[in-house]
Every structure is written in structure tokens, then in C-alpha cells.
SERO-4910 file (N, C-alpha, C, O; in steps of 0.05 Angstrom, whole numbers):
BEGIN
 pado doro    nc1    nc2    nc3   cac1   cac2   cac3    cc1    cc2    cc3    oc1    oc2    oc3
  Unk    A   -242   -160   -576   -229   -169   -552   -226   -145   -533   -219   -123   -542
  Unk    A   -231   -149   -507   -229   -128   -488   -200   -121   -482   -183   -139   -481
  Unk    A   -195    -96   -479   -168    -87   -474   -163    -89   -444   -179    -80   -428
  Unk    A   -140   -100   -436   -133   -103   -408   -122    -76   -398   -100    -68   -407
  Unk    A   -136    -63   -380   -127    -37   -369   -114    -42   -342   -123    -57   -326
  Unk    A    -92    -28   -338    -78    -29   -312    -92    -11   -293    -93     13   -296
  Unk    A   -105    -23   -272   -121     -8   -254   -107     -5   -227   -119      6   -208
  Unk    A    -82    -12   -225    -67     -9   -200    -63     20   -193    -59     37   -211
  Unk    A    -64     26   -168    -60     53   -159    -33     57   -147    -19     38   -140
  Unk    A    -24     82   -145      1     89   -131     -6    106   -107    -20    126   -110
  Unk    A      4     98    -84     -2    112    -59     23    119    -44     40    102    -40
  Unk    A     27    144    -37     49    153    -20     41    150      9     19    158     17
  Unk    A     58    138     25     53    135     54     75    148     70     98    150     61
  Unk    A     69    155     95     88    167    113     90    150    139     75    130    141
  Unk    A    106    158    157    109    143    182     83    142    197     78    123    212
  Unk    A     66    162    193     39    162    206     22    139    197      4    130    212
  Unk    A     26    128    173     10    107    162     19     79    170      6     59    163
  Unk    A     41     77    185     52     51    193     39     41    218     31     57    235
  Unk    A     35     15    221     41     -6    202     22     -5    178     -2      2    181
  Unk    A     33    -11    155     18     -8    130      3    -34    124     15    -56    123
  Unk    A    -22    -32    119    -39    -54    111    -55    -47     87    -64    -24     84
  Unk    A    -60    -66     70    -77    -62     46    -99    -83     48    -94   -106     54
  Unk    A   -124    -75     44   -133    -49     34   -134    -28     56   -136    -35     79
  Unk    A   -131     -3     48   -131     19     66   -160     23     77   -179     15     64
  Unk    A   -163     35    100   -190     40    112   -208     56     94   -233     53     95
  Unk    A   -197     73     77   -214     90     60   -220     77     33   -232     90     15
  Unk    A   -212     52     29   -218     38      4   -248     33      1   -261     27     21
  Unk    A   -259     35    -23   -287     29    -27   -293      0    -22   -275    -17    -25
  Unk    A   -317     -7    -15   -324    -34     -8   -318    -53    -31   -310    -76    -26
  Unk    A   -322    -45    -56   -318    -63    -78   -288    -70    -82   -281    -90    -96
  Unk    A   -270    -54    -71   -242    -58    -74   -229    -73    -51   -205    -76    -49
  Unk    A   -246    -84    -33   -235    -98     -9   -225   -126    -16   -237   -139    -34
  Unk    A   -205   -134     -3   -194   -161     -5   -183   -169     22   -182   -151     40
  Unk    A   -174   -193     27   -162   -200     53   -140   -180     61   -124   -173     43
  Unk    A   -138   -173     86   -118   -154     95    -91   -167     94    -87   -189    102
  Unk    A    -72   -151     83    -44   -160     82    -26   -137     92    -30   -114     83
  Unk    A     -7   -143    110     11   -123    120     35   -122    102     46   -143     93
  Unk    A     44    -98     95     66    -94     76     90    -79     90     85    -61    105
  Unk    A    114    -88     84    138    -75     95    149    -55     74    166    -62     58
  Unk    A    139    -31     76    147    -10     57    174      2     65    187     15     48
  Unk    A    183     -1     89    209     11     98    233     -4     88    255      8     85
  Unk    A    230    -29     82    253    -46     74    267    -35     49    291    -32     48
  Unk    A    251    -29     28    262    -20      3    252      8     -5    261     19    -25
  Unk    A    233     19     10    222     45      3    196     43    -13    182     63    -17
  Unk    A    190     19    -24    165     16    -38    158    -14    -39    176    -31    -36
  Unk    A    133    -20    -43    123    -47    -45     96    -47    -59     83    -26    -60
  Unk    A     88    -70    -68     62    -73    -81     45    -94    -67     56   -114    -57
  Unk    A     19    -90    -66      1   -108    -54     -2   -133    -73     -6   -130    -97
  Unk    A      1   -157    -62     -1   -181    -78    -30   -186    -88    -34   -201   -107
  Unk    A    -50   -174    -75    -78   -178    -84    -87   -159   -106    -96   -168   -126
  Unk    A    -83   -133   -101    -94   -113   -119    -73    -99   -136    -80    -85   -155
  Unk    A    -48   -102   -129    -26    -89   -144    -21    -60   -137     -4    -47   -150
  Unk    A    -35    -49   -117    -30    -22   -110     -1    -19   -101      9    -35    -86
  Unk    A     13      2   -112     41      6   -106     43     28    -84     33     50    -88
  Unk    A     56     21    -62     59     39    -40     88     49    -39    107     33    -42
  Unk    A     92     75    -37    119     87    -35    121    103     -9    103    119     -3
  Unk    A    143     98      6    147    113     31    159    140     25    179    142     10
  Unk    A    148    161     37    159    188     35    164    199     63    150    191     82
  Unk    A    182    217     65    187    229     90    209    215    106    223    198     96
  Unk    A    210    222    132    231    211    149    221    184    161    199    182    171
  Unk    A    239    165    161    233    138    172    231    141    203    246    156    215
  Unk    A    213    125    215    210    126    244    236    115    257    250     98    246
  Unk    A    242    125    281    265    116    296    257    100    320    241    109    336
  Unk    A    267     76    322    261     59    345    233     48    346    218     51    327
  Unk    A    226     36    368    199     25    372    181     45    386    191     63    401
  Unk    A    156     43    382    136     61    395    127     50    421    111     62    435
***
């Protein structure tokens, strides 16, 4: 029986990466799935519902609207 390996990645993001969408532009073609926007500021971390990649916010949160 094949062993189920956890292939989810962990990615740190900053205010420069917002708005956060998965998959990221640098993702390989084989790892692409429908784009989903994620609210990483609400709790400081979130996971993509498609691929399971865990995003964690680091650094200073943006202030106000751009």
C-alpha cells in the first residue's frame, strides 16, 4: 500500500504579497489550480482549500487602504 505523504508547503508572506492569492505566480504549471484569494491578515495564517499550502503573515500589517 502506498504511503500518504503530506506535500503541503509552508509560505511566509508580507504586506508586499497582498492581496494574497493561491496559486502563487511562481508556482510550477503542474501545481496550478483555480485561483482563490485568502485573508491571511484576519488570523495571521490560513491554508489554501485546494492544495493545502499554509500561508503565514510576517512583518508589519498594512495600514489603511492603498
